[in-house]
C-alpha positions in Angstrom: 73.5 89.6 -72.2 74.5 90.3 -75.8 76.7 93.1 -77.1 76.5 94.7 -80.6 80.0 94.7 -82.1 79.8 98.3 -83.3 79.1 99.9 -79.9 77.9 103.5 -79.7 80.0 105.3 -77.1 80.6 108.7 -75.7 84.0 110.2 -76.0 85.2 109.6 -72.5 83.5 106.2 -72.4 85.4 105.2 -75.5 88.7 106.0 -73.7 87.7 103.6 -70.9 85.9 101.1 -73.1 87.6 97.9 -71.9 87.3 98.9 -68.2 83.6 99.7 -68.7 82.8 96.5 -70.6 84.7 94.4 -68.0 82.9 96.2 -65.2 79.5 95.5 -66.7 80.2 91.9 -67.4 81.6 91.4 -63.8 78.6 93.3 -62.3 80.9 96.0 -60.8 79.7 99.3 -59.6 80.4 101.9 -62.3 79.5 105.5 -61.3 77.9 107.7 -63.8 77.9 105.1 -66.6 74.7 104.8 -68.7 73.9 101.8 -70.9 71.9 101.9 -74.2 69.9 98.7 -74.7 67.2 97.4 -77.1 63.9 98.3 -75.4 62.2 95.9 -73.1 58.8 97.5 -73.9 57.7 97.1 -77.5 56.3 100.7 -77.5 59.7 102.2 -76.7 62.6 103.1 -79.1 65.5 102.5 -76.8 66.3 102.0 -73.1 68.9 104.1 -71.4 69.7 102.8 -67.9 72.3 103.4 -65.3 74.9 100.6 -65.6 74.4 99.7 -61.9 70.9 98.6 -62.7 72.4 95.7 -64.6 73.5 94.2 -61.3 69.8 93.6 -60.4 68.4 90.1 -61.0 65.8 91.5 -63.4 68.5 92.5 -65.8 71.0 89.7 -65.0 68.5 87.1 -66.0 67.5 88.7 -69.3 69.4 86.7 -71.9 67.9 88.7 -74.7 69.3 92.0 -73.3 71.3 93.6 -76.1 73.7 96.4 -75.3 74.0 99.0 -78.0 76.4 101.3 -76.3 77.3 103.3 -73.2 78.2 106.8 -72.1 79.8 108.4 -69.1 77.6 111.2 -67.7 74.3 112.5 -69.0 75.9 115.0 -71.4 77.5 112.1 -73.2 74.2 110.2 -73.2 72.7 113.1 -75.2 75.6 113.1 -77.7 75.4 109.3 -78.2 71.6 109.6 -78.7 72.1 112.3 -81.3 74.6 110.1 -83.1 72.1 107.2 -83.1 69.3 109.4 -84.4 71.6 110.9 -87.1 72.6 107.4 -88.2 68.9 106.2 -88.3 68.0 109.3 -90.3 70.8 108.6 -92.8 69.9 104.9 -93.2 66.1 105.1 -93.1 65.1 108.7 -93.5 63.3 108.5 -90.2 64.4 108.8 -86.5 62.9 105.3 -85.8 65.7 103.9 -83.6 63.9 100.5 -83.1 63.8 99.9 -86.9 67.3 101.2 -87.4 68.8 98.9 -84.7 66.8 95.9 -86.0 68.1 96.6 -89.5 71.7 97.0 -88.1 71.5 93.8 -86.2 69.9 91.9 -89.1 72.2 93.1 -91.8 75.5 92.6 -90.1 74.7 89.8 -87.7 76.5 92.1 -85.4 76.1 90.6 -82.0 78.6 89.1 -79.5 77.6 87.1 -76.5 
């Protein structure tokens, strides 16, 4: 599992950032926390999954899983998604999140393991 250094976070998730990151790394149950990852399917722009799914072997064994951010509650998910799209529009002139995230990761070498 890899983490982008400049995580996208919801407002309340940012206040609990360290606890959420530790909880995800230690496979703890985190209620109402959603994680943004690079998409598994090449047709998709982004995956948004409940953090508890990361406890499943399918996700635990994915070394290439890159976490882009997280949010607490679906309302925050929508806010973070809007911020991602706005940043993509500003950088590329298009809401293509896949290309924006690839650019972000390539330009800054912005990943922690």
